[in-house]
Structure formats: C-alpha cells, structure tokens
KOLDO-82709 format. One record per atom (N, C-alpha, C): x, y, z; atom name; residue in three letters. Coordinates in steps of 0.001 Angstrom, whole numbers, always signed. Atoms other than C-alpha are relative to their C-alpha. Last residue first. Layout:
      xx      yy      zz zase tortor
       X       Y       Z   CA    ALA
...
//
This chain:
      xx      yy      zz zase tortor
   +1785    -336    -362    N    PRO
  -54775   -3533  +78621   CA    PRO
    -273    +936    +501    C    PRO
     -29    -999    -819    N    ARG
  -51711   -3020  +76374   CA    ARG
   -1298    -337    +978    C    ARG
    +389   -1188    -318    N    LEU
  -51736   -5836  +73993   CA    LEU
     +29    +685   +1005    C    LEU
    +980    +257    -403    N    ARG
  -48986   -8536  +73746   CA    ARG
    -835   +1326    +198    C    ARG
    +566   -1654    +533    N    ALA
  -45837   -9318  +72408   CA    ALA
   -1543    -348    +237    C    ALA
    -116    -753   +1503    N    GLY
  -43823  -12567  +73692   CA    GLY
    -762   +1271    -339    C    GLY
   +1075    +642    +104    N    GLU
  -43104  -14678  +76657   CA    GLU
    -611    +104   -1677    C    GLU
    -648   +1723    +452    N    PRO
  -40325  -13397  +77786   CA    PRO
    -738    -700    -606    C    PRO
    -565    +581   -1088    N    GLY
  -42375   -9724  +77726   CA    GLY
    +868   -1639    -304    C    GLY
   -1253   +1379    +480    N    GLU
  -43260   -7099  +75195   CA    GLU
    +317    -764   +1707    C    GLU
   -1394    +825    -777    N    VAL
  -46109   -5025  +75366   CA    VAL
    +465   -1133    +424    C    VAL
    -637   +1516     +55    N    THR
  -48253   -3321  +72941   CA    THR
   +1115    -221   +1109    C    THR
   +1520    +963    +753    N    LEU
  -50441    -152  +71741   CA    LEU
    +669    -927    +591    C    LEU
    +844    +473   -1686    N    GLY
  -48396   +2520  +74612   CA    GLY
    -844   -1001    -644    C    GLY
   +1629    -392    +110    N    SER
  -47250   +4067  +71317   CA    SER
    -565    -264    +786    C    SER
    -740   -1055    -625    N    GLU
  -43272   +3006  +72018   CA    GLU
   -1310   +1036    +300    C    GLU
    -159    +364   -1211    N    SER
  -44336    -847  +71846   CA    SER
    -177   +1990    +852    C    SER
   +1007    +231    -552    N    CYS
  -46288    -303  +68752   CA    CYS
    +200    +166   +1957    C    CYS
   +1794   -1066    +340    N    TYR
  -43990   +1234  +66941   CA    TYR
    -426     -16   +1321    C    TYR
    -295    -710    -901    N    GLN
  -40829   -1317  +68724   CA    GLN
    -811    +804    -209    C    GLN
    -411     -82   -1484    N    LEU
  -42745   -3678  +67423   CA    LEU
    -226   +1114    +949    C    LEU
   +1567     +35    +122    N    VAL
  -43278   -2679  +63711   CA    VAL
     -63     +23   +1844    C    VAL
    +308   -1790    +178    N    ARG
  -39452   -1916  +63938   CA    ARG
   -1298    +107    +367    C    ARG
   -1086    -225   -1115    N    ASN
  -38990   -5743  +65007   CA    ASN
    -250   +1549    +230    C    ASN
    +519    +262    -681    N    LEU
  -41610   -6818  +62063   CA    LEU
    +575    +549   +1340    C    LEU
    +939   -1431    +695    N    GLY
  -39466   -4847  +59682   CA    GLY
    -869    -843   +1227    C    GLY
     -73    -742    -886    N    ALA
  -36027   -7351  +61724   CA    ALA
    -955   +1255    -629    C    ALA
    -478    -483   -1064    N    LEU
  -37539   -9874  +60687   CA    LEU
    +500   +1066    +882    C    LEU
    -614    +236    -920    N    SER
  -38949   -9556  +57713   CA    SER
    +191    -302   +1482    C    SER
    -517    -366   -1357    N    LEU
  -42272   -9256  +56822   CA    LEU
   +1020    -682    +457    C    LEU
   -1609    +416    -164    N    ARG
  -44842  -10592  +53845   CA    ARG
    +972   +1056    +795    C    ARG
    -746   -1429    +191    N    HIS
  -48620   -9588  +54268   CA    HIS
   +1451    -827    +950    C    HIS
    -844    -649   +1713    N    GLY
  -50339  -12087  +52405   CA    GLY
    +471    +944    +817    C    GLY
    +634   -1099    +144    N    ARG
  -52646  -13134  +56024   CA    ARG
     +42    +689   -1294    C    ARG
   +1165   +1155    +516    N    ARG
  -50541  -16918  +55778   CA    ARG
    -945   +1548      +0    C    ARG
    -719    +495   +1416    N    GLU
  -47214  -14217  +55715   CA    GLU
   -1417    -840    -248    C    GLU
     -34   -1177    +663    N    LEU
  -48514  -12144  +59091   CA    LEU
     -73    -283   -1764    C    LEU
   +1769    -750    +163    N    GLU
  -49832  -15158  +60994   CA    GLU
     -35   +1223   -1203    C    GLU
    +423    +699    +611    N    GLU
  -45973  -16535  +60299   CA    GLU
   -1454    -150    -126    C    GLU
    -497    -486   +1414    N    LEU
  -44457  -13167  +60787   CA    LEU
    -994   -1858    -769    C    LEU
    +462   -1044   +1085    N    LEU
  -46454  -13395  +63986   CA    LEU
    +124    +207   -1272    C    LEU
   +1676    +447    +794    N    LYS
  -45837  -16952  +64942   CA    LYS
    -367   +1213    -233    C    LYS
    -118    +778    +723    N    ARG
  -41953  -15826  +65028   CA    ARG
   -1873    -897    -534    C    ARG
    -109    -470    +851    N    ARG
  -42171  -13272  +67301   CA    ARG
    -160    -441   -1153    C    ARG
   -1520    -389    +219    N    ARG
  -44054  -14894  +70126   CA    ARG
    +213    +718   -1641    C    ARG
    -329    +435   +1118    N    VAL
  -47479  -13838  +70968   CA    VAL
   +1244    +184    -179    C    VAL
    -555    -928   +1439    N    PRO
  -48889  -12975  +73775   CA    PRO
    +128   -1135    -337    C    PRO
    -696    +237    -755    N    THR
  -52090  -15349  +75132   CA    THR
   +1078    +941    -588    C    THR
     +84    -420   -1270    N    SER
  -55509  -14315  +74424   CA    SER
   +1216    -208    +551    C    SER
    -854   +1144    -132    N    SER
  -54961  -13929  +70495   CA    SER
    -534    +325   +1835    C    SER
    +399   +1232    +328    N    GLN
  -57441  -12135  +68454   CA    GLN
    +583   -1724   +1056    C    GLN
   +1442    +236    -552    N    GLU
  -56600   -8991  +69289   CA    GLU
    -483   -1403    +261    C    GLU
    -410    +363   -1680    N    LEU
  -52549  -10005  +69094   CA    LEU
   -1404    +786    +681    C    LEU
    -505   +1705    -578    N    ILE
  -53607  -10866  +65220   CA    ILE
    +377      -4   +1180    C    ILE
    +949    +216    +109    N    ALA
  -55338   -6709  +64573   CA    ALA
     -46   -2074     +10    C    ALA
    +681    +252   -1840    N    VAL
  -52380   -5469  +66729   CA    VAL
   -1395    -387    -675    C    VAL
   -1080    +805   -1380    N    VAL
  -49863   -7033  +63941   CA    VAL
   -1324      -4   +1547    C    VAL
     -91   +1502    -191    N    ALA
  -52239   -5971  +60730   CA    ALA
    +113    -800   +1255    C    ALA
    +899    +235    -596    N    THR
  -52966   -2570  +61995   CA    THR
    -127   -1307    +162    C    THR
    +551    +451   -1493    N    VAL
  -49330   -2223  +62483   CA    VAL
    -774    -416    +194    C    VAL
    +244   +1479     -74    N    MET
  -48926   -3418  +59004   CA    MET
    +145    +113   +1592    C    MET
//
C-alpha cells in the first residue's frame, strides 16, 4: 500500500489531502479505510518518505 500511496504523490505537483488519496487509491483498485490510510501515512512520514502539512501529504524533497 505504501507503494501505491507514493505513486499517487509522485504524480501530484501539490500536496494531496487524505480524502483525495482514498478516492485515487480506490480508483486504482486499492480499497482502504481512513484509519488504514492514516497508518500508511504515519509509516511514510516516520520513514522519511513524506511530509504532511495543513494542505495535505507530499513527498519529501
């Protein structure tokens, strides 16, 4: 699931909000709850892959 989230963030030039991530994941065939997405984003943040702000999540530069 981390790979799918990172792929979505790579394709976006702006930060992506959680609801938009959930919609895009489902469109790509990955059904996930908000709680599950929160865990994935927490893992990505702790691993240094992403940064989260008030406008959403983005890949770390």
